C-alpha positions in Angstrom: 119.3 122.5 110.3 115.8 121.1 109.8 115.5 117.6 108.5 113.4 116.9 105.4 110.7 114.3 105.2 109.4 113.4 101.7 105.9 112.1 101.5 104.4 110.5 98.4 100.8 111.6 97.8 98.3 110.4 95.2 94.9 111.2 96.7 94.4 107.7 98.1 93.3 107.0 101.6 96.6 105.2 102.3 98.6 108.2 101.2 96.5 110.2 103.7 97.5 107.7 106.4 101.1 108.2 105.5 100.8 112.0 105.6 99.3 111.9 109.1 102.2 109.7 110.3 104.7 112.0 108.7 103.2 115.1 110.3 103.3 113.5 113.7 106.9 112.5 113.2 107.9 116.0 111.8 106.4 117.6 114.9 108.6 115.3 117.2 111.8 115.9 115.2 111.4 119.5 114.1 111.4 118.5 110.5 110.0 120.0 107.3 107.8 118.0 104.9 108.2 118.0 101.1 105.1 116.6 99.4 105.9 114.6 96.2 103.3 113.9 93.6 104.0 112.4 90.1 101.5 112.0 87.3 101.4 110.3 83.9 99.1 110.7 80.9 98.0 107.3 79.6 99.7 106.3 76.4 97.7 104.7 73.5 98.9 102.3 70.8 97.2 104.0 67.8 97.6 100.8 65.7 95.3 99.0 68.0 92.8 101.7 68.9 91.9 105.1 67.5 91.6 107.1 70.8 92.3 110.8 70.9 92.7 112.6 74.2 91.6 116.3 74.3 94.4 118.8 73.9 94.0 119.9 77.5 93.9 116.4 79.0 97.4 116.7 80.4 96.5 120.0 82.0 93.4 118.5 83.5 95.3 115.6 85.0 97.9 118.0 86.4 95.2 120.3 87.9 93.7 117.3 89.7 97.1 116.5 91.2 97.6 120.1 92.1 94.3 120.3 94.0 95.2 117.1 95.9 98.6 118.5 96.8 97.2 121.8 97.8 94.8 120.1 100.2 97.6 118.0 101.7 99.8 121.0 102.1 97.1 122.9 103.9 96.8 120.0 106.5 100.5 120.1 107.1 100.5 123.9 107.5 97.6 123.6 109.9 99.7 121.2 112.0 102.5 123.9 112.3 105.0 122.0 110.1 106.9 123.7 107.3 105.9 122.3 103.9 106.7 122.5 100.2 105.2 120.7 97.2 106.8 119.2 94.2 104.6 118.0 91.2 106.3 116.5 88.2 105.4 114.2 85.3 106.9 110.8 85.5 106.8 107.4 87.3 106.0 107.8 91.0 108.6 105.3 92.1 111.4 106.9 90.1 110.4 110.4 91.2 110.4 109.4 94.9 113.8 107.6 94.6 115.3 110.7 93.0 114.0 113.0 95.7 115.2 110.7 98.4 118.8 111.9 97.5 118.1 115.2 99.3 115.9 113.8 102.1 116.4 112.4 105.5 113.4 110.2 105.6 110.7 109.0 103.1 107.2 108.1 104.1 104.9 106.2 101.7 101.7 104.2 102.0 101.8 100.5 101.5 99.2 100.7 98.8 98.4 103.4 96.3 95.6 103.9 93.8 96.9 101.5 91.2 97.7 97.8 91.2 95.8 94.6 91.3 93.3 94.0 94.1 95.3 91.0 95.4 98.6 92.8 95.4 99.9 93.3 98.9 102.4 96.1 98.2 102.1 99.0 95.8 104.9 99.7 93.3 106.2 102.7 95.3 106.1 100.8 98.6 108.1 98.1 97.0 110.6 100.3 95.2 111.4 102.8 97.9 112.8 100.5 100.6 114.9 98.8 98.0 116.3 101.8 96.1 115.8 104.9 98.3 118.9 106.9 99.3 117.4 107.5 102.8 115.4 105.4 105.2 111.8 104.7 104.3 108.8 104.2 106.5 105.9 102.2 105.0 102.5 102.8 106.5 99.8 100.1 106.3 96.6 101.0 104.5 94.6 100.7 107.7 96.9 102.7 110.0 96.3 104.0 112.7 93.6 101.4 113.0 95.4 98.1 113.5 93.4 95.6 111.5 94.5 92.1 112.5 94.5 89.2 110.1 91.8 86.5 110.4 94.4 84.1 111.8 97.1 86.0 113.6 100.4 84.1 113.7 101.1 82.3 116.9 104.7 82.6 118.1 106.4 80.6 120.8 107.9 82.3 123.8 111.5 83.6 123.4 114.3 81.2 124.0 116.2 84.0 125.8 115.0 87.4 127.0 116.5 90.2 129.1 115.0 90.6 132.6 112.3 88.4 133.9 110.7 86.3 131.3 106.9 86.4 131.6 104.5 83.7 130.4 103.3 84.5 126.9 100.6 82.0 125.9 100.1 82.8 122.2 102.4 85.6 121.1 104.7 88.2 122.5 103.4 91.7 123.5 105.5 94.7 122.4 102.9 97.3 123.2 104.4 100.8 123.5 107.7 99.7 122.1 109.8 100.2 119.0 111.1 96.9 117.8 114.4 96.5 115.9 115.1 93.3 114.0 118.7 92.6 114.7 121.0 89.7 113.9 121.4 88.0 117.3 125.2 87.7 116.8 125.8 91.3 115.8 126.4 94.0 118.4 126.3 97.2 116.3 124.4 97.7 113.1 122.7 100.6 111.2 119.3 99.1 112.1 120.2 99.0 115.8 121.3 102.7 115.7 118.4 103.9 113.7 115.9 102.2 116.0 117.6 103.5 119.2 117.5 107.0 117.8 113.9 106.8 117.0 113.0 105.3 120.4 114.9 108.1 122.1 113.0 110.7 120.1 109.6 109.1 120.9 110.5 108.4 124.5 109.5 104.7 124.2 111.4 101.6 125.1 113.4 99.8 122.5 113.1 96.0 122.0 115.8 94.1 120.1 114.4 91.1 118.4 116.7 88.4 117.2 116.0 85.1 115.4 118.2 82.0 115.4 118.1 79.5 112.6 117.8 76.0 114.1 114.2 75.8 113.0 115.3 75.5 109.3 117.6 72.5 109.9 116.6 69.0 108.9 116.1 66.4 111.7 119.4 64.7 110.5 121.3 67.9 111.3 119.4 69.1 114.4 121.9 70.2 117.0 121.9 68.5 120.4 120.2 70.2 123.4 123.6 71.2 124.7 124.5 72.9 121.5 121.1 74.7 121.4 121.7 76.0 125.0 125.2 77.2 124.1 123.9 79.0 120.9 121.1 80.7 122.8 123.4 81.7 125.5 125.9 83.2 123.0 123.1 85.1 121.3 122.0 86.5 124.7 125.6 87.5 125.4 125.8 89.2 122.1 122.6 91.1 122.7 123.9 92.1 126.2 126.9 93.6 124.3 124.6 95.3 121.9 122.7 97.0 124.7 125.9 98.1 126.3 127.1 99.6 123.0 124.2 101.9 123.0 124.6 103.2 126.5 127.1 105.9 125.7 124.8 107.6 123.1 121.4 106.7 124.7 122.0 106.6 128.5 118.3 107.2 129.3 116.9 104.7 126.8 115.2 101.6 128.2 116.3 98.6 126.1 115.2 95.0 126.3 115.7 92.0 124.0 113.9 88.8 123.0 115.5 86.0 121.0 113.3 83.5 119.2 113.9 80.2 117.4 111.2 80.5 114.7 110.8 81.8 111.1 112.0 85.4 111.0 109.1 86.7 108.9 106.6 85.2 111.2 108.3 86.6 114.3 108.5 90.1 112.9 105.0 90.2 111.4 103.7 89.0 114.8 105.7 91.9 116.3 103.7 94.4 114.2 100.5 93.3 115.9 101.5 95.2 119.1 104.6 97.3 118.4 104.4 101.1 117.7 107.0 100.7 114.9 109.2 97.9 113.6 112.7 98.7 112.1 114.2 96.3 109.6 117.1 96.5 107.2 117.4 96.1 103.4 120.4 94.4 101.9 121.2 97.4 99.6 122.8 95.3 96.9 122.3 95.5 93.2 119.9 93.3 91.2 116.2 92.7 91.3 114.0 94.2 94.0 113.4 90.8 95.6 117.1 90.3 95.9 117.7 93.7 97.4 115.0 93.5 100.0 115.2 89.8 100.8 112.2 87.5 101.5 112.0 88.5 105.1 111.8 92.2 104.4 109.2 91.7 101.7 107.1 89.4 103.9 107.1 91.9 106.8 106.2 94.9 104.5 103.4 92.9 102.9 101.7 91.7 106.1 102.6 94.4 108.7 99.8 96.1 110.6 102.0 98.9 112.1 104.4 101.2 110.4 107.7 99.6 109.3 110.9 101.6 108.9 113.4 100.2 106.4 117.1 101.1 106.9 119.5 100.8 104.0 122.3 98.5 104.8 124.9 98.9 102.0 126.7 95.6 102.6 126.8 92.9 105.1 129.5 93.4 107.7 130.5 91.4 110.8 129.2 93.0 114.0 131.5 95.3 115.9 132.3 93.7 119.2 133.3 95.6 122.3 
């Protein structure tokens, strides 16, 4: 049975970037694409302004959206991917979340047409990772061109890494890899499995990236060198177990890991400078979007320069150890 990828389109350049990524992914996974476009007619408070829209204004707006969707569908068909189109009135975020119930993957651009110039994430890119019923891939507005920030984040070398640890003067290099952000003391998580499956489909190595937390401690509570070594060694042992837990299902997959002692957001944003894709998790709890996503997820989505896949994690569970 073919999987369904929903793609939000609004005529923006970033939506076009998202569509191109979705087409490439659909070709690799034998999936079909469902284009989703929502539109609204501006409301007017008549007590404040006497503005009357033409009777056919709604039809004109819908016609513009239909033309955009038709052009997008033509590009999907040309790529040899099955496509369908859904155009409905309503809020784009709500419409996408509703359609995610019957989809296997959602792909959206990080920025749409609306929003303030200084806003890093569009409303759909913020809502979907938090509320979608399926995994969401957020595509940066410049992808596939990887536009680096003026001052790329410098990250220290890993405190532990599988295989030979090479010298990395300013930041790690994850070129040609899919990076999974995994708790260094968990051995089996939805993020780990989703990243491994994607890496296997793409035929690329998988890199597990973990972050310890000693950098947030105050000097009064800083552990001794012996304690640090023990913690790093335990994290490496846990990652060795995580790698082994994937061997039965992904025997051909090349898997490496790197463990850092640095701020998680900085490590993962830095990973987007070179990785093909970064896979992170959302908390999947009720409440405000910021609570659901968490500060790390929001920070990565806001500053990433490569596609980021967000996997819904319904609740925090202890890692399964083998």
